[in-house]
N, C-alpha and C positions, 0 to 999 in steps of 0.2 A: 554105408560102410558094412556090409552081410558079405564078408567073402565064404561061400562053402569050403574054400581050402583052409580054413581061417584055424591057426595053430596059437592064437591067444585072443583073450577077449580086454577091450579096455571098457573098463567101465568107469563112467560121467558122476560126477558130486548131486546130478539129477537124477541119476540109477539109469539113462540111456546105456546100450553094451553098443560096441562097436567090436565085432568079430573081423580080426585084421591078422596079417601076416609079419612073424619076425622078422623075417628078410628085410623088408623095407623102412620097417620102424630101426633095427640095426645099422642100415647104410646111412640115414640121416640125422642118428642120434648116439652119440658115447655113450649117453645117461644109457638107454635101454639095449646097446650091446654088453655093456659092462652086466648088467642087470639080467638078462638071458645066456653069457659065457658062465653064472655064476654054476659049477655043479648043482644038477638039479635032482639026482635020487630018486628016491622015494617020496612019494606025496605027503606032503606033514598032513595031520587033521584039520589042520587052521588055514590050509590052502584050499582057496573057494576054488571049485572045477564047476564048469559046467557042457555037457555032453562032451567030456572028457580031455576039455580043454581050461586053460588055467586063465582066473580071472584077475584081473588086477585094477583095483579101484583106485581111481583118480582124483584130486581137491577141484578140477577144474570143470564147468557146467559141459553139457554136449556141442553147445555152440561153439565152444572154444576148441574142443578137443575135434571136430570135426573140421578147422580149417587148419588146425595141426597136423591133423593127418593127410589134408591135401597136399601141404604142403613134404611129406614127408615119401606120398606115392608119387609114381612117375603121372605125369599131368593127362598122358595120352586114355590114362586108366578110369580119372574118376573126373575130368572136366575139367576147366579153369577156376582160379581160385579170387573170390568175391570178396573184398570185405562190404559189409553192410555198413557199418559204419568206424570212426576212427576209434569209439572206444572198446571197440569186438578186437581190432586193430592189436589197440596197445595190449588188451588181454591176452591173445595169442603170442605176440612179441614176449611178455613177459613170460607165459608158458614155455614156449622155445627156450629162453633161455634157459627155465629151470630143468629142463629136458634134454637139456644143449643138443637142439636142433638148430643147428646155425644157417642152413639154408631159408629160414625165416627171415631172417634180418634184410636181408637182398630182398626178399620177395618183399617185406611189411614198407621196407623202403621207398621202392618204388610205387608201391600203392597209395601212401600218405598222400600226396601228390595228390590225389583226387579229392582231398575233403581242404585242403588249406584256401580255398576261397569262403568254405562257407563257415569253419570253424580254424579258423590261424592261430587264436592263440590257445587250443588246444592243440594242433600240431605242432606248433612251437614248443609249447611243455614237455610234451611225448618226444620230441626229438633232440630238445636237448640231455632229459633225461636216459636217449638213446645213442646219445653222442654222435649223433647225424647233423654233424654241424653247418652243411652246406643246407640241408634242408628247416634248418632252426634259423640259418641267417633270410631265407627266402619267406619265410610262415611268417617273421618278424617285419619284414617290409611289406607284408601283406597287411597285417595289422596297423598301420599307419595309415 
């Protein structure tokens, strides 16, 4: 994510910067919409800027922010969403809930099925925590 027209920079906990558009974040997340709707006024001295663009540092690593942003942007702009492992999928779900990116729930619920045969116990635990009853029941049967 290195949009030439970016109006916000998200920095990961491992110092990777994502130049993105507030528009897409606001559409996908009430958390970001609320943040961006706050009166901006004159930039305060503690607001970090890069190339006259505000920088927001997030607690998550780049791999998780990358997946989260892929869920916020139109898929035609960035390609598909592929979770490499069930741990990343769960971390993205947790970040999505933290930042209120609702669309991630449906994407992750669909994607988790791919991990059921290789890691049924992990899928079961995640499904229970996320309150995905059908996924939890299916994963539980795979554990038998």
